[in-house]
Each structure stands twice: as C-alpha cells, then as structure tokens.
N, CA, C and O atoms as CSV, one atom per row, in Angstrom:
chain,resi,resn,atom,element,x,y,z
A,1,MET,N,N,23.608,-31.095,-3.361
A,1,MET,CA,C,24.740,-30.569,-4.326
A,1,MET,C,C,24.169,-29.355,-4.922
A,1,MET,O,O,22.957,-29.285,-5.124
A,2,PHE,N,N,25.077,-28.263,-5.256
A,2,PHE,CA,C,24.622,-27.182,-5.669
A,2,PHE,C,C,24.683,-26.875,-6.909
A,2,PHE,O,O,25.768,-26.947,-7.486
A,3,ASN,N,N,23.423,-26.428,-7.643
A,3,ASN,CA,C,23.360,-26.615,-9.310
A,3,ASN,C,C,23.298,-24.871,-9.352
A,3,ASN,O,O,22.418,-24.142,-8.894
A,4,PRO,N,N,24.205,-24.603,-9.870
A,4,PRO,CA,C,24.151,-22.907,-10.318
A,4,PRO,C,C,23.111,-22.400,-11.458
A,4,PRO,O,O,22.796,-21.211,-11.505
A,5,GLU,N,N,22.629,-23.282,-12.310
A,5,GLU,CA,C,21.748,-22.914,-12.959
A,5,GLU,C,C,20.252,-22.625,-12.127
A,5,GLU,O,O,19.586,-21.607,-12.315
A,6,ILE,N,N,19.919,-23.579,-11.303
A,6,ILE,CA,C,18.889,-23.498,-10.381
A,6,ILE,C,C,19.038,-21.883,-9.618
A,6,ILE,O,O,18.094,-21.094,-9.588
A,7,ALA,N,N,20.183,-21.635,-9.123
A,7,ALA,CA,C,20.403,-20.357,-8.244
A,7,ALA,C,C,20.109,-19.120,-9.193
A,7,ALA,O,O,19.395,-18.173,-8.863
A,8,ILE,N,N,20.875,-19.276,-10.647
A,8,ILE,CA,C,20.156,-17.946,-10.946
A,8,ILE,C,C,18.913,-18.038,-11.580
A,8,ILE,O,O,18.466,-16.912,-11.799
A,9,GLN,N,N,18.145,-18.983,-11.980
A,9,GLN,CA,C,16.888,-18.912,-12.035
A,9,GLN,C,C,16.122,-18.300,-11.118
A,9,GLN,O,O,15.185,-17.538,-11.356
A,10,VAL,N,N,16.655,-18.746,-9.726
A,10,VAL,CA,C,15.907,-18.471,-8.312
A,10,VAL,C,C,15.898,-16.649,-8.508
A,10,VAL,O,O,14.983,-15.838,-8.651
A,11,LEU,N,N,17.249,-16.536,-8.438
A,11,LEU,CA,C,17.662,-15.108,-8.544
A,11,LEU,C,C,17.065,-14.090,-9.631
A,11,LEU,O,O,17.109,-12.865,-9.522
A,12,LEU,N,N,16.588,-14.691,-10.530
A,12,LEU,CA,C,15.940,-14.281,-11.785
A,12,LEU,C,C,14.466,-13.882,-11.241
A,12,LEU,O,O,13.901,-12.794,-11.349
A,13,VAL,N,N,14.088,-14.855,-10.737
A,13,VAL,CA,C,12.562,-14.866,-10.306
A,13,VAL,C,C,12.467,-13.719,-9.164
A,13,VAL,O,O,11.646,-12.804,-9.224
A,14,LEU,N,N,13.504,-13.897,-8.005
A,14,LEU,CA,C,13.331,-12.761,-7.279
A,14,LEU,C,C,13.736,-11.256,-7.690
A,14,LEU,O,O,13.360,-10.317,-6.987
A,15,GLY,N,N,14.402,-11.081,-8.682
A,15,GLY,CA,C,14.699,-9.973,-9.134
A,15,GLY,C,C,13.382,-9.267,-10.257
A,15,GLY,O,O,13.380,-8.092,-10.624
A,16,VAL,N,N,12.436,-10.211,-10.613
A,16,VAL,CA,C,11.301,-9.660,-11.323
A,16,VAL,C,C,10.383,-9.372,-10.193
A,16,VAL,O,O,9.650,-8.402,-10.390
A,17,LEU,N,N,10.245,-9.989,-9.044
A,17,LEU,CA,C,9.171,-9.881,-8.336
A,17,LEU,C,C,9.743,-8.381,-7.451
A,17,LEU,O,O,8.934,-7.535,-7.072
A,18,ALA,N,N,10.822,-8.288,-7.285
A,18,ALA,CA,C,11.303,-6.974,-6.568
A,18,ALA,C,C,11.034,-5.658,-7.618
A,18,ALA,O,O,10.739,-4.512,-7.277
A,19,ALA,N,N,11.206,-6.118,-8.844
A,19,ALA,CA,C,11.079,-4.977,-9.714
A,19,ALA,C,C,9.547,-4.694,-9.691
A,19,ALA,O,O,9.175,-3.520,-9.709
A,20,ALA,N,N,8.643,-5.706,-9.652
A,20,ALA,CA,C,7.116,-5.434,-9.701
A,20,ALA,C,C,6.681,-4.838,-8.598
A,20,ALA,O,O,5.645,-4.176,-8.673
A,21,TYR,N,N,7.435,-4.959,-7.256
A,21,TYR,CA,C,7.014,-4.724,-6.254
A,21,TYR,C,C,7.294,-2.832,-6.238
A,21,TYR,O,O,6.577,-1.896,-5.887
A,22,LEU,N,N,8.435,-2.902,-6.701
A,22,LEU,CA,C,9.168,-1.527,-6.706
A,22,LEU,C,C,8.342,-0.678,-7.967
A,22,LEU,O,O,8.346,0.549,-7.875
A,23,SER,N,N,7.861,-1.111,-8.768
A,23,SER,CA,C,7.131,-0.441,-9.853
A,23,SER,C,C,5.580,-0.107,-9.705
A,23,SER,O,O,5.014,0.962,-9.935
A,24,LEU,N,N,5.068,-1.270,-9.273
A,24,LEU,CA,C,3.669,-1.299,-8.835
A,24,LEU,C,C,3.185,-1.040,-7.546
A,24,LEU,O,O,2.489,-0.032,-7.424
A,25,VAL,N,N,3.422,-1.797,-6.462
A,25,VAL,CA,C,3.172,-1.878,-5.340
A,25,VAL,C,C,3.623,-0.547,-4.609
A,25,VAL,O,O,2.723,0.153,-4.146
A,26,TRP,N,N,4.653,-0.224,-4.495
A,26,TRP,CA,C,5.623,0.990,-3.652
A,26,TRP,C,C,4.702,2.244,-4.040
A,26,TRP,O,O,4.106,2.924,-3.206
A,27,PRO,N,N,4.672,2.432,-5.291
A,27,PRO,CA,C,4.268,4.093,-5.536
A,27,PRO,C,C,2.964,4.160,-5.026
A,27,PRO,O,O,2.679,5.091,-4.274
A,28,GLN,N,N,2.002,3.183,-5.368
A,28,GLN,CA,C,0.600,2.997,-4.861
A,28,GLN,C,C,0.522,3.285,-3.302
A,28,GLN,O,O,-0.334,4.027,-2.821
A,29,LEU,N,N,1.495,2.630,-2.556
A,29,LEU,CA,C,1.383,2.913,-1.000
A,29,LEU,C,C,1.703,3.998,-0.865
A,29,LEU,O,O,1.187,4.549,0.107
A,30,LYS,N,N,2.622,4.806,-1.671
A,30,LYS,CA,C,3.151,6.183,-1.156
A,30,LYS,C,C,2.137,7.178,-1.610
A,30,LYS,O,O,2.052,8.248,-1.008
A,31,ARG,N,N,1.233,6.866,-2.791
A,31,ARG,CA,C,0.167,7.817,-2.914
A,31,ARG,C,C,-0.959,7.687,-1.773
A,31,ARG,O,O,-1.390,8.726,-1.272
A,32,ARG,N,N,-1.357,6.671,-1.428
A,32,ARG,CA,C,-2.136,6.439,-0.563
A,32,ARG,C,C,-1.971,7.038,1.081
A,32,ARG,O,O,-2.920,7.537,1.685
A,33,THR,N,N,-0.626,6.892,1.648
A,33,THR,CA,C,-0.204,7.751,2.507
A,33,THR,C,C,-0.412,9.323,2.419
A,33,THR,O,O,-0.817,10.025,3.346
A,34,GLU,N,N,-0.041,9.787,1.055
A,34,GLU,CA,C,-0.310,11.364,1.097
A,34,GLU,C,C,-1.700,11.544,0.632
A,34,GLU,O,O,-2.139,12.694,0.607
A,35,HIS,N,N,-2.390,10.644,0.291
A,35,HIS,CA,C,-3.682,11.331,0.425
A,35,HIS,C,C,-4.343,11.333,1.845
A,35,HIS,O,O,-5.136,12.170,2.277
A,36,ARG,N,N,-3.832,10.177,2.510
A,36,ARG,CA,C,-4.495,10.022,3.688
A,36,ARG,C,C,-3.875,11.375,4.712
A,36,ARG,O,O,-4.562,11.791,5.645
A,37,GLY,N,N,-2.715,11.879,4.438
A,37,GLY,CA,C,-2.513,13.066,5.162
A,37,GLY,C,C,-3.122,14.516,4.852
A,37,GLY,O,O,-3.198,15.484,5.609
A,38,PHE,N,N,-3.560,14.378,3.435
A,38,PHE,CA,C,-4.195,15.346,2.817
A,38,PHE,C,C,-5.561,15.347,3.423
A,38,PHE,O,O,-5.985,16.437,3.805
A,39,LEU,N,N,-6.224,14.417,3.550
A,39,LEU,CA,C,-7.600,14.371,4.269
A,39,LEU,C,C,-7.728,14.649,5.590
A,39,LEU,O,O,-8.709,15.196,6.094
A,40,ALA,N,N,-6.529,14.195,6.292
A,40,ALA,CA,C,-6.492,14.831,7.490
A,40,ALA,C,C,-6.472,16.269,7.783
A,40,ALA,O,O,-7.021,16.855,8.716
A,41,SER,N,N,-5.686,16.785,6.747
A,41,SER,CA,C,-5.420,18.438,6.798
A,41,SER,C,C,-6.588,19.259,6.338
A,41,SER,O,O,-6.582,20.490,6.368
A,42,LEU,N,N,-7.565,18.550,5.923
A,42,LEU,CA,C,-8.712,19.586,5.382
A,42,LEU,C,C,-9.175,20.394,6.504
A,42,LEU,O,O,-9.184,20.003,7.671
A,43,LYS,N,N,-9.601,21.662,6.055
A,43,LYS,CA,C,-10.126,22.610,7.294
A,43,LYS,C,C,-11.358,23.248,6.528
A,43,LYS,O,O,-11.681,22.991,5.368
A,44,VAL,N,N,-12.006,24.161,7.425
A,44,VAL,CA,C,-13.231,25.045,6.635
A,44,VAL,C,C,-12.426,26.121,5.923
A,44,VAL,O,O,-11.377,26.631,6.316
A,45,GLY,N,N,-13.164,26.399,4.703
A,45,GLY,CA,C,-12.939,27.637,4.073
A,45,GLY,C,C,-11.772,26.653,2.564
A,45,GLY,O,O,-11.485,27.233,1.517
A,46,ASP,N,N,-11.418,25.498,2.810
A,46,ASP,CA,C,-10.422,25.160,1.495
A,46,ASP,C,C,-11.467,24.731,0.526
A,46,ASP,O,O,-12.526,24.171,0.807
A,47,ARG,N,N,-11.073,25.033,-0.536
A,47,ARG,CA,C,-11.820,24.775,-2.088
A,47,ARG,C,C,-10.960,23.241,-2.687
A,47,ARG,O,O,-9.815,22.889,-2.972
A,48,VAL,N,N,-12.368,22.658,-2.645
A,48,VAL,CA,C,-11.776,21.136,-2.971
A,48,VAL,C,C,-12.246,20.883,-4.164
A,48,VAL,O,O,-12.865,21.770,-4.753
A,49,VAL,N,N,-12.050,19.645,-4.746
A,49,VAL,CA,C,-12.822,18.823,-6.030
A,49,VAL,C,C,-12.831,17.522,-5.266
A,49,VAL,O,O,-11.957,16.974,-4.593
A,50,THR,N,N,-14.260,17.133,-5.609
A,50,THR,CA,C,-14.574,15.827,-5.444
A,50,THR,C,C,-14.248,14.723,-6.054
A,50,THR,O,O,-13.777,14.980,-7.162
A,51,ALA,N,N,-14.289,13.572,-5.817
A,51,ALA,CA,C,-13.979,12.450,-7.004
A,51,ALA,C,C,-14.933,12.514,-8.323
A,51,ALA,O,O,-14.778,11.990,-9.426
A,52,GLY,N,N,-15.838,13.234,-7.884
A,52,GLY,CA,C,-17.094,13.208,-8.856
A,52,GLY,C,C,-17.000,14.362,-9.846
A,52,GLY,O,O,-17.825,14.549,-10.741
A,53,GLY,N,N,-16.116,14.990,-9.658
A,53,GLY,CA,C,-15.486,16.600,-10.180
A,53,GLY,C,C,-16.136,17.514,-10.077
A,53,GLY,O,O,-16.219,18.327,-10.997
A,54,LEU,N,N,-16.886,17.678,-8.762
A,54,LEU,CA,C,-17.685,19.044,-8.175
A,54,LEU,C,C,-16.718,19.516,-7.545
A,54,LEU,O,O,-15.854,18.869,-6.954
A,55,ILE,N,N,-16.859,21.328,-7.685
A,55,ILE,CA,C,-15.734,21.882,-7.183
A,55,ILE,C,C,-16.660,23.001,-6.000
A,55,ILE,O,O,-17.703,23.586,-6.290
A,56,GLY,N,N,-15.960,23.072,-4.690
A,56,GLY,CA,C,-16.900,23.635,-3.852
A,56,GLY,C,C,-16.159,24.191,-2.511
A,56,GLY,O,O,-14.967,23.897,-2.596
A,57,LYS,N,N,-16.412,24.812,-1.441
A,57,LYS,CA,C,-15.464,24.967,-0.569
A,57,LYS,C,C,-16.149,24.180,0.864
A,57,LYS,O,O,-17.372,24.123,0.986
A,58,ILE,N,N,-15.414,23.718,1.689
A,58,ILE,CA,C,-16.080,23.070,3.095
A,58,ILE,C,C,-16.496,24.224,3.940
A,58,ILE,O,O,-15.815,25.227,4.153
A,59,VAL,N,N,-17.791,23.952,4.439
A,59,VAL,CA,C,-18.183,24.805,5.345
A,59,VAL,C,C,-18.403,24.397,6.779
A,59,VAL,O,O,-18.715,25.108,7.734
A,60,LYS,N,N,-18.177,23.109,6.727
A,60,LYS,CA,C,-18.334,22.214,8.159
A,60,LYS,C,C,-17.421,21.005,7.874
A,60,LYS,O,O,-17.512,20.140,7.003
A,61,CYS,N,N,-16.458,21.202,8.915
A,61,CYS,CA,C,-15.405,19.903,8.926
A,61,CYS,C,C,-15.324,19.569,10.477
A,61,CYS,O,O,-14.716,20.249,11.304
A,62,ASP,N,N,-16.052,18.386,10.736
A,62,ASP,CA,C,-16.097,18.203,12.192
A,62,ASP,C,C,-15.001,17.002,12.610
A,62,ASP,O,O,-14.929,16.387,13.674
A,63,GLY,N,N,-14.396,16.914,11.731
A,63,GLY,CA,C,-13.269,15.695,11.971
A,63,GLY,C,C,-13.337,14.291,11.946
A,63,GLY,O,O,-12.490,13.438,12.210
A,64,GLY,N,N,-14.762,14.198,11.497
A,64,GLY,CA,C,-15.287,12.584,11.446
A,64,GLY,C,C,-15.037,12.247,9.832
A,64,GLY,O,O,-14.084,12.665,9.173
A,65,THR,N,N,-16.185,11.337,9.318
A,65,THR,CA,C,-16.026,10.928,8.088
A,65,THR,C,C,-16.597,11.451,6.953
A,65,THR,O,O,-16.633,10.980,5.816
A,66,SER,N,N,-17.098,12.615,7.447
A,66,SER,CA,C,-17.786,13.364,6.447
A,66,SER,C,C,-17.456,14.952,6.818
A,66,SER,O,O,-16.938,15.363,7.857
A,67,VAL,N,N,-18.049,15.975,5.307
A,67,VAL,CA,C,-17.500,17.076,5.762
A,67,VAL,C,C,-19.064,17.938,4.706
A,67,VAL,O,O,-19.854,17.512,3.864
A,68,GLN,N,N,-18.885,18.990,5.240
A,68,GLN,CA,C,-20.137,19.579,4.137
A,68,GLN,C,C,-19.379,20.562,3.467
A,68,GLN,O,O,-18.437,21.220,3.907
A,69,ILE,N,N,-19.974,20.587,2.194
A,69,ILE,CA,C,-19.436,21.371,0.934
A,69,ILE,C,C,-20.550,22.304,0.482
A,69,ILE,O,O,-21.670,21.815,0.330
A,70,GLU,N,N,-20.378,23.442,0.280
A,70,GLU,CA,C,-21.145,24.668,-0.308
A,70,GLU,C,C,-20.704,24.556,-1.967
A,70,GLU,O,O,-19.543,24.831,-2.272
A,71,PHE,N,N,-21.463,24.234,-2.780
A,71,PHE,CA,C,-21.466,24.596,-4.102
A,71,PHE,C,C,-21.797,25.741,-4.563
A,71,PHE,O,O,-21.099,26.179,-5.479
A,72,SER,N,N,-22.624,26.332,-4.213
A,72,SER,CA,C,-23.275,27.779,-4.258
A,72,SER,C,C,-23.946,28.310,-3.228
A,72,SER,O,O,-24.207,27.543,-2.302
A,73,ASP,N,N,-24.291,29.417,-3.151
A,73,ASP,CA,C,-24.951,30.091,-2.289
A,73,ASP,C,C,-26.040,29.276,-1.509
A,73,ASP,O,O,-25.916,29.154,-0.290
A,74,SER,N,N,-27.103,28.713,-2.168
A,74,SER,CA,C,-28.036,27.828,-1.654
A,74,SER,C,C,-27.947,26.217,-1.309
A,74,SER,O,O,-28.714,25.568,-0.598
A,75,ILE,N,N,-26.520,25.669,-2.190
A,75,ILE,CA,C,-26.582,24.331,-2.398
A,75,ILE,C,C,-25.319,23.812,-1.352
A,75,ILE,O,O,-24.132,24.063,-1.557
A,76,ARG,N,N,-25.694,23.262,-0.529
A,76,ARG,CA,C,-24.679,22.601,0.706
A,76,ARG,C,C,-24.944,21.174,0.694
A,76,ARG,O,O,-26.079,20.782,0.967
A,77,ILE,N,N,-23.887,20.240,0.367
A,77,ILE,CA,C,-24.076,18.948,0.572
A,77,ILE,C,C,-22.951,18.104,1.243
A,77,ILE,O,O,-21.777,18.448,1.105
A,78,GLU,N,N,-23.237,17.192,1.843
A,78,GLU,CA,C,-22.557,16.422,3.031
A,78,GLU,C,C,-21.915,15.405,2.339
A,78,GLU,O,O,-22.618,14.453,2.001
A,79,VAL,N,N,-20.460,15.390,1.986
A,79,VAL,CA,C,-20.125,14.473,1.333
A,79,VAL,C,C,-18.808,13.372,2.087
A,79,VAL,O,O,-18.008,13.966,2.809
A,80,LEU,N,N,-18.638,12.061,1.941
A,80,LEU,CA,C,-17.632,11.517,2.759
A,80,LEU,C,C,-16.542,12.245,2.249
A,80,LEU,O,O,-16.482,12.938,1.233
A,81,ARG,N,N,-15.240,11.860,3.540
A,81,ARG,CA,C,-14.153,12.978,3.675
A,81,ARG,C,C,-13.482,12.161,2.425
A,81,ARG,O,O,-12.996,12.922,1.588
A,82,ASN,N,N,-13.360,10.818,2.137
A,82,ASN,CA,C,-12.631,10.015,1.292
A,82,ASN,C,C,-13.077,10.266,-0.051
A,82,ASN,O,O,-12.309,9.854,-0.921
A,83,SER,N,N,-14.154,10.854,-0.446
A,83,SER,CA,C,-14.750,11.199,-1.534
A,83,SER,C,C,-13.911,12.441,-1.949
A,83,SER,O,O,-13.885,12.642,-3.164
A,84,ILE,N,N,-13.206,13.330,-1.148
A,84,ILE,CA,C,-12.644,14.380,-1.815
A,84,ILE,C,C,-11.027,14.202,-2.555
A,84,ILE,O,O,-10.069,13.689,-1.976
A,85,ASP,N,N,-11.014,14.605,-3.573
A,85,ASP,CA,C,-9.789,14.108,-4.223
A,85,ASP,C,C,-8.483,15.154,-4.420
A,85,ASP,O,O,-7.344,14.714,-4.575
A,86,SER,N,N,-8.784,16.555,-4.395
A,86,SER,CA,C,-7.767,17.312,-4.197
A,86,SER,C,C,-8.330,18.799,-4.069
A,86,SER,O,O,-9.504,19.154,-4.178
A,87,TYR,N,N,-7.173,19.603,-3.805
A,87,TYR,CA,C,-7.641,21.104,-3.558
A,87,TYR,C,C,-7.817,21.744,-5.107
A,87,TYR,O,O,-7.343,21.305,-6.155
A,88,PHE,N,N,-8.567,22.799,-4.918
A,88,PHE,CA,C,-9.022,23.348,-6.227
A,88,PHE,C,C,-8.291,24.639,-6.046
A,88,PHE,O,O,-8.512,25.419,-5.120
A,89,GLU,N,N,-7.300,24.833,-7.105
A,89,GLU,CA,C,-6.526,26.489,-7.362
A,89,GLU,C,C,-6.490,26.793,-8.509
A,89,GLU,O,O,-5.885,26.249,-9.432
A,90,ARG,N,N,-7.293,27.895,-8.502
A,90,ARG,CA,C,-7.116,28.692,-9.827
A,90,ARG,C,C,-6.246,29.612,-9.980
A,90,ARG,O,O,-6.157,30.205,-11.055
C-alpha cells in the first residue's frame, strides 16, 4: 500500500541531502581539482605564496613532491609542493 505522506518525507530528506552535497561537497571537490592543476603547472621563476604566508621565487622544480624556493639572495628552502598556496602577484 502506497502512503503519500511517507513518500513526501523521503523526497524531502533526499532534497536536503542533495542540497547539502551541492552546497558543501561539490565546491570543495572543484577547488581541490583546480589546486592540483595549479600545483602541476608550477615552473622555475614563478613567484608563489606558501601556506605559511612566505613569498618567494621557485628556483628548482624537478617535478617531484618538493620545490626549492628562494626568499632572498642567500635563503633557499625546499618545501613540499602541496604547501604552495597561490601565485604572488604585485
């Protein structure tokens, strides 16, 4: 026997779950995909900002999990590629 009240409740729950997915999960997946593309496109000479807020220029990028960033003439630090947050544009 079909009960329309139960069907309406099930549809409401499915609607709430769909809205939660579209507003919370989907944008995060999109940002993650864009960030992976950004990390893959890094090259020597790019000015970047790390997750810690440090600004420097990439001087060594071997395609692995780390890059070497120059922060001043005598300071070069190797950081994980994943810790680079964005390009620095002035």
